[in-house]
matplotlib code that plots the C-alpha trace (Angstrom):
import matplotlib.pyplot as plt

x = [8.3, 11.5, 9.8, 6.9, 9.3, 11.0, 7.6, 6.8, 10.2, 9.8, 6.3, 7.5, 10.3, 7.8, 5.5, 8.2, 10.6, 10.2, 8.8, 10.7, 9.2, 10.2, 12.1, 12.5, 16.2, 15.1, 12.9, 13.5, 16.4, 15.2, 12.2, 12.6, 9.3, 6.4, 8.0, 10.8, 8.2, 6.6, 9.9, 10.6, 7.1, 6.3, 3.3, 3.5, 2.3, 4.4, 3.8, 2.4, -0.3, -0.5, 3.2, 3.8, 6.9, 8.2, 8.9, 11.5, 10.7, 8.9, 7.6, 3.9, 1.8, -0.2, -3.5, -3.9, -0.4, -0.5, 3.0, 5.1, 6.8, 10.0, 10.0, 6.3, 5.1, 1.7, -0.2, -0.8, -4.3, -3.7, -0.7, -2.1, 1.4, 3.0, 5.7, 8.5, 12.2, 12.7, 10.8, 10.3, 13.0, 11.8, 8.2, 9.4, 11.1, 7.9, 5.8, 8.3, 8.2, 4.4, 4.4, 6.8, 4.6, 1.4, 3.1, 4.4, 0.8, -0.6, 2.0, 1.5, -2.3, -2.2, 0.0, -2.3, -5.4, -3.7, -2.8, -6.4, -7.5, -8.4, -5.8, -8.4, -10.7, -9.7, -13.0, -15.3, -17.2, -14.0, -13.1, -16.6, -16.4, -13.0, -14.3, -17.1, -14.7, -12.0, -14.1, -12.2, -8.8, -10.0, -11.3, -8.0, -6.0, -8.3, -7.9, -4.1, -4.0, -5.9, -3.7, -0.6, -1.9, -2.6, 0.9, 2.6, 0.8, 1.9, 5.5, 5.4, 4.2, 6.8, 9.7, 8.6, 8.7, 12.1, 13.5, 12.3, 13.8, 10.5, 7.7, 4.2, 2.6, 4.8, 5.3, 2.7, 5.0, 7.9, 8.6, 12.3, 13.3, 11.1, 13.6, 15.9, 16.5, 15.2, 18.7, 19.2, 15.9, 16.8, 20.2, 18.5, 16.0, 18.6, 20.9, 18.0, 17.1, 20.6, 22.3, 19.4, 21.0, 18.5, 18.0, 14.4, 14.2, 17.4, 17.3, 14.3, 13.8, 13.1, 9.5, 8.9, 10.2, 8.0, 5.0, 5.7, 6.3, 2.9]
y = [-14.1, -13.6, -14.2, -12.0, -9.2, -9.7, -9.4, -6.2, -4.7, -5.6, -4.1, -0.9, -0.7, -1.2, 1.4, 4.0, 3.5, 5.8, 3.6, 5.5, 8.9, 10.7, 13.9, 16.8, 15.7, 12.3, 13.3, 12.0, 14.2, 13.5, 15.9, 19.0, 20.6, 20.1, 22.5, 19.9, 17.4, 19.7, 20.5, 16.7, 16.1, 13.8, 13.5, 14.0, 10.4, 10.1, 13.5, 13.3, 16.0, 15.5, 16.0, 18.2, 16.4, 13.7, 10.6, 8.1, 4.5, 2.2, 5.1, 5.5, 8.0, 6.6, 8.5, 7.1, 8.3, 11.3, 10.9, 9.2, 6.0, 4.8, 1.1, 1.0, -2.5, -2.0, -0.2, -2.5, -1.9, -3.9, -1.6, 1.4, 1.9, 1.8, -0.8, 0.5, 0.8, 2.0, -0.7, -3.6, -5.8, -5.1, -5.9, -9.4, -10.1, -9.1, -11.4, -14.3, -13.6, -13.7, -17.1, -18.5, -17.0, -18.6, -22.0, -21.8, -21.1, -24.0, -26.4, -25.3, -25.4, -28.8, -30.2, -28.7, -30.3, -33.6, -33.4, -32.7, -35.9, -38.7, -41.5, -44.3, -42.8, -41.6, -42.1, -39.6, -38.9, -38.0, -35.5, -34.0, -33.6, -32.0, -29.7, -28.5, -28.0, -26.3, -24.6, -21.3, -23.1, -25.0, -21.8, -20.0, -22.9, -22.8, -19.1, -19.3, -22.1, -20.0, -17.0, -19.1, -20.0, -16.4, -15.3, -18.1, -16.9, -13.4, -14.4, -16.4, -13.3, -11.1, -13.5, -13.9, -10.1, -9.8, -12.6, -11.0, -7.7, -5.8, -5.2, -6.8, -3.6, -3.5, -7.2, -7.5, -5.5, -7.8, -10.6, -11.1, -11.4, -14.4, -16.4, -16.7, -20.2, -21.3, -21.2, -17.6, -16.6, -18.1, -16.4, -13.0, -13.4, -14.5, -11.7, -9.2, -10.7, -10.9, -7.9, -5.8, -5.7, -5.4, -3.0, -2.8, -2.9, -4.8, -6.9, -5.3, -5.1, -1.8, -2.9, -3.6, -0.2, 1.5, -0.3, 0.9, 4.5, 4.5]
z = [34.3, 32.4, 29.1, 30.1, 30.9, 27.5, 25.8, 27.6, 26.7, 23.0, 23.1, 24.5, 21.9, 19.1, 20.5, 21.1, 18.2, 15.2, 12.4, 9.8, 9.5, 6.3, 6.9, 4.4, 4.1, 2.9, 0.0, -3.5, -4.9, -8.5, -8.1, -6.0, -7.1, -9.4, -11.9, -12.4, -13.4, -15.8, -17.5, -17.8, -19.2, -16.2, -14.0, -10.3, -9.5, -6.4, -4.9, -1.4, -1.1, 2.7, 3.4, 0.3, -0.8, -3.2, -1.2, -2.3, -3.4, -1.0, 1.0, 1.7, 3.5, 6.4, 6.9, 10.4, 11.5, 9.2, 8.1, 5.3, 6.4, 4.8, 3.7, 4.7, 5.7, 7.2, 9.9, 12.8, 14.1, 17.3, 18.2, 16.5, 15.1, 11.7, 10.9, 8.7, 8.4, 12.0, 13.9, 11.4, 13.0, 16.5, 15.4, 14.1, 17.4, 19.2, 17.2, 17.7, 21.5, 21.4, 19.6, 22.3, 25.1, 23.7, 23.2, 26.8, 28.0, 26.0, 27.3, 30.9, 30.7, 29.0, 31.7, 34.3, 32.7, 32.5, 36.2, 37.0, 35.2, 37.6, 37.4, 37.3, 34.6, 31.2, 29.3, 27.6, 30.9, 32.6, 29.9, 30.0, 33.8, 33.4, 30.8, 33.1, 36.0, 34.0, 31.3, 31.2, 31.1, 28.0, 26.4, 27.0, 25.5, 22.4, 22.0, 22.4, 19.8, 17.3, 18.1, 17.4, 14.0, 13.1, 14.4, 12.4, 9.2, 9.9, 10.4, 7.1, 5.3, 7.0, 6.3, 2.7, 2.2, 3.9, 1.8, -1.4, -0.5, -0.2, 2.3, 2.6, 1.2, -1.9, -2.4, -5.1, -7.4, -6.8, -9.3, -10.0, -6.3, -6.0, -8.1, -5.1, -3.7, -0.3, 1.1, -0.1, 1.4, 4.8, 4.7, 4.0, 6.8, 9.4, 8.4, 8.9, 12.3, 13.6, 12.1, 10.7, 7.3, 4.6, 1.7, 0.4, -3.3, -4.0, -7.1, -8.7, -12.4, -14.2, -14.8, -11.1, -10.1, -12.7, -11.4, -7.8, -8.9, -10.7]

ax = plt.figure().add_subplot(projection="3d")
ax.plot(x, y, z, "-o")
ax.set_aspect("equal")
plt.show()
């Protein structure tokens, strides 16, 4: 019950925290209007026609939320919420808590099924009988196991993005940050989880930044 309460609290924080909505005060100071781009012989590649502003690097407009999100990671369809600078850390803690919750359920259900097994019979017939009597318990254990695999894959992708100083959406443009050692990556991930210290885009090369701008 304590862990279930923790999961609900983290879920509420993910759903209510601002994901990192871009304000007018946070727009890219390099370009104040399209006229500046014309004078500099540049194309307005990064102009957001929906918000009518020039967002800074690693900002993307979400058409589902109808807003630009700073350090955009992805739009979670299960939560119907964007994940960005404002709630990325809480989102990772929420997924971690869900992994623990599913593992607790699997351990408890497995212990329950083992207790229901007759002490004198452990053959195939006994397992089939138990499967028929506790069919939905076995189904729930299987579903929780598959969910754990999906959540672990999601966490691996998320931690890889954090360790390389970018997000899952912009990670395909990252190259130089991947040269960090395994110890450095773990240090960056732990620092982000414990202290929330991370700067998206740190350690990028000029070519990577150009690719993202385009």
